N, C-alpha and C positions, 0 to 999 in steps of 0.2 A: 216707654221711655220718651219724655217730651223732646221735641226737636226745636233747635235754635239756629237761626241764620244770622250771622254777625257780619256787617258790611261796612267797609271803608272805601274811599275812592282809590287810594293807592296802597300797595302792600306794606310800605314802610310805616304806615299808620297802625297796621295790625302789629307790626314788630315793636314799635316804640311806644305808641299811646296805649295799646291794649295788651302789652306783654304779659303772658301768663294767664290772662283772663279766660281764654277759650279752653285751655288745658284744665283750669280749675273747674269750669262748668262740666267738662266731659267727665272728670273724676267724681263729680257730684251726681253723675248718672244721666247726663243729657247727651243727646245726639247733636253734635255741633258741626255746622258747615260754615267755613269762612269764604267771603266773597270780596274781590277787589279787582282792579286792573292788573295786568301782568307786570312783572318787574323782577329785578334780581333777588329781591328778598322773599319771593314766593316759596321756593323750596325750603329755605331756612325756617320760615314761619311755620310751614306745614310740619316740619320735623320737630321743632321746639314745642309747638302747641299740641302735636299728636292728633291733629284734626285735618280732614280733607279741605282742599281749597278749590274754589271755582272761579275762573277768570271771566269777568265781564269787562269789556274794553272801555271803561270810563275815561274821560278826559277831565282835566281840571279847569279848562277854559270853557267859555260859553260856545257850545257847538250844537245848535238846535237839531239838525237832522241826525247827527250821530247820537245825540242824547235820546232821541225817539227810538233809534235802533237798540240802544242799551235798555231802554224802558221795556221794549218788547222781549228782549232776552231775559230780563228779570221776571217779567210776568210769566213766561214759560217755565222758568226755573221754579218759581213759587208754586205754580200749578202742579208741577211734577213732584216736588219735595214735600208739599203740604206741611209747612212748619207751623208750630204752635206760636212762635214768637219770631218776628223780624225786628232786629235792633240795629239801627244805623248810626254812623259816626262820620263826621265831615260833611260839608255842604252838598256836594254833588251826589254822593251816595245817599244822603238823607232825602233830597228832593225826589230822585228817581226811585229809591227804595221804598219810600212811604207811598208814593202814588201806585207803583206796581203792586205792592202788598195789599193795598186797599182793593184794587180791582181784581186781584187774585183770590180774594176772600179770606185773607189772613186776619184773624180776630184781634191779635195783640201786636201793635205796631209802635215801637219805641224809637225815638230819635234823641240822641245825646247831643247837646249843643256845647261846643268847646270853643266859643268865639264865633263871631259872625263877620264875614268880609265886608258887609255893607256898612258896618260901624265906622270903618276907616276908608270907605270908597270915595272916589271922585264923584262929583255931582252927576256926571253923565251916566254912571253905572248904578248910582245909589238906589234909584227907584226900582230898577229891575231886580237888583239883589234883595231889596226889601220884599218885593212880591214873591220872590223865590222862597224866602224864609217863611212867609205867611202860608204859601202853598204846602211847604213841608210840614209845618205845624198843624195845618188843618187836616191833613191826611193821617197824621199820627194819632194814636189813641192816648199816648202819654209823651210829654216833652220833658227831657231831663237836662236842664242847664247845669253845668258842673261847678257853678258858684252861686252864692246868694245874690251878689251884685248883678250877675248876668240874668238871674231870674227877675230881679227888680227892673232891669232894663227891658226885658221882654214884656213884662206886664205894663210898664209905663208907656211903652210904644204901642200897646194893644196888638201885639203880634200873635198872641195865642189866647185861647180860652183859659182863664186862670185855673179852672178845675182840673186841667190836664197837666199843669206845670208843677214839677217836683224836683227838689234837690236831694240827691242821695247822700245821706249822712251829713258830714260837715262840708261836703264838696269834693271835687276831684273825680275824674273818670275812672281812675285805676289806682290811685294812691302811689306810694313810693316803696320800692323793694328795699327794705332795710338790711337785707342780706348782701345786696350789691353796693348800695350807697352807705358804706360803713367803713370807717378808717381801719378797723381791725382786720377786715377781709381783703385788703388791697394786696395785689401780687407785686413782688419786687421787680420782676422783669418788665411789667407794664409801667411801673413807676420810672424805671430807668429809660424805657423807650419814650415816654412822654417828656421826660427831662431832656433827652437828646434832641427831640423835635423842637423844643423851645430854646434850648441852650441859654438859660438865664445867666446873666452876669452876677458878680458878687453883690449881694444885698439888693438885687433888682426887684422891684415891686411888680408882681405879675397880675395883670387885669384880664380876666377871662370873660368871654361872651360865648354862649352856647345856643345854636339855632341856625336857621336858614339865613343866608346873607342876602337879605332883601330889604327894600325900603321900609316895608311894613314892620320890620323888627327893630327899627331905629338905628340901623347900622351907620347910616350917614351921620347922624347926630353924634353917635359914640366916637367915630373916627375924628370928627372935627373937634369935639371936646378934648379928646386925648391929645391931638396934635397941638392944640392951643394951650394946653395946661403947662404949669410950671414943672411938672414931674415927668415930662416926656423923656428926658435924657436919663432918668433914674428908673424907668419902668419899661415893661413890654406889654403890648396889647395882643392877646391871643384870641383869634376869631375861629372858633371850632364849629364848622358848618360849611355847606356848599352854596355856591352862587346859583341863583335862578333868574338869570338875565332875560329869559324868554317870558317869564310870568310877572315878576315884580322887580324890575331892574333898578339897581342903584346907579347913581350918577357916574359917568365915565371917569371923571377926575378922581372921585373917591375910590373907584375900582383900581385905578393906577396907583394911588397912594397905598392901598392895601397890598398890592403886588410888589411895590418897589421900596417902601419905607423900611429901613433896617430895624425899626422898633415895633413893627407890626408883623405878626406871624399868623398866616392863614393855614388852617389844617382841615383837610376834608373829613367828613363824618367818620367817627370811630365808635366802636362798642365799649370803649374804655373811658367814658366820660368821667367816671368817679376818680380815675387816676390823675386826670388833668385838674379836677377840682382840688385834689389833695395837695398839689404843688403850686396852687394859685393863692394869692393873697386876698382877692376879692372877685365876686361875680357881678357883672353889670348886665341888666336886662332892660333895654331901652325901648321895648316894643310899643307900637301904637294901639294894638288891640290884642286881647287875650280872652280865654274862657277861664281856665284855671291852670296856669303854666306849670308843667311837671318840673321844669328846670329849677324853679324856685324851691319846690319840695325837695329836690335832689340836693341842691346846695344847702338847704336847711339840715338835711340828714347828715351831710358831710361837715357841718359846722363851719361853712365858708361864709364870711360876711357878704352882704348883698346891698347893691344900689339898684333901684328899679324905678320905672315910670309909675306915676300914681293913677293907673287906669283900672278899669273893671278887670277882675281876675287877680292882678298883682296885689291889689289892696285887700283881697280876701285872705291872702297869705301873710303879707308883710304889713306891719304897723310901723309908721314912720317914727324913728328914734326910740322904738321899743324892741323891734326885731329886725330892723334894717333901716336904710336911708331911702327916701322917696323923693323924686323930683317931678315937676310938671312936664308932661309929655311934650317933646319937641324943643324944650328949653336947653339949648346947648350950653349957655353960660352957667346955668344952675348945675347941670351935670358936670361941667368942668370944675366948679367949686367943690362938688361932692367928691370927685376923684382926689382932689388935693387934700380935702379934709380927711378922707379915708387913709391917705398915705401918712399923714401926720398922726392921726388919732387911731392907731392900730389896736391898742388895748381896748378902747371904747367900742370899736367896731366888732371886736371879738366878743365882747359882752353881749352885743345885740345878737350876734350869731348863736351864742349859747342859749339865749332866750328862745330863738326860733327853733333850735334843735329840740328843745323840750316840747314845744307845741307840735312839731311835725311828727315826732315819734309817738306822741300820745293820740293824735287825731287822724293821721293819714297813713297808717300801716296798710300796705297793699292787701294783706290777708283779710283785714277787717272790711275794707272797701268792697272786695270781691264777695265776701260773705253777705254784705248788705244788698248788693245787686241781686244775688241769688234769692234772697228772701223776697225781694220785690217781684222777681219772676214767678215765684210760687204764689204770691199774693194775687197776681194777675191771672194765673191759671185757675186758682180757686174761685175767683170772681167770675170767670167764664163758665166754670162748671155750675155755679149757682144760677147763672142766667139760663144755661141750657136745661137745667132741671126744674126751673120755675114754671 
């Protein structure tokens, strides 16, 4: 039975970004161990994936001495477990996981790239973050960007040897679960609960944003565009996600507007995202950087019209005026115009959403993505066996 160790920095990434993937591999006959920092999601993930979990106390900040300690813990773990494959996801887990796996003698070391912090970093941090990405890629035996445009960026920046860079299928780290993000499968009680949280007025236009409430996700621009728009009194802006003021803080004035404005509703993270999508009129994703955003796949599967920034990752999923509307990143006025356009041209926007629905269901079914990953694992095992027997 081949052994796989799957690593993310924090457990919520195992829960959300890689949901069902470890269970799939175990059912395919693999011995799977999950690794991340501790967190409230650990027990839930271990139960849902039916795989053991090992805590390594990663931080998401730059903490050199603590990172060395985590590197040592990973090295000892790999020497003990002797995995056939170590597969990392998220920047800190990738850097430490790839280095430790290399020195522990793990032959197959895969790192999935789902966006790189250095792409949107301030100048003071940009050089260090770029070096960290290069180190991660150099210690990996394969690098899997989760979109074609992210692959192109990695190659154009000469961050990795082209021979080790591969996009799985059409892109995406895990696809979309069409059983969950499906209007037919919605639960009435969760729809009622979501409606009660938002309390939409009669004919009120519901604008939804899903993700962390941080500067990097374009939350400041979205709030400003919404409040400056002509439709503010006819709409509600629903921000589904949690603040991370300690990591990537949004402006204090914007924070107060989110908390105090009667037309803005902030809701902490929920496992019932599909129900909020079902009662919304449009999804806005104003992010500054992405790999291959799951939220756009999920909105596509829910036939929810989309407005998004024209960045790497987003443009791998959405085609402007074919499957959604795109605007230049950070351009508040253009985003404001797009919101007003979507309010007026609802039938047109629904046509775009229907186009995206067909693409998402054809290309990004989670079952197909996971099967493709499994095939790559076997390809790499067979390649190692050939080397060993030559």
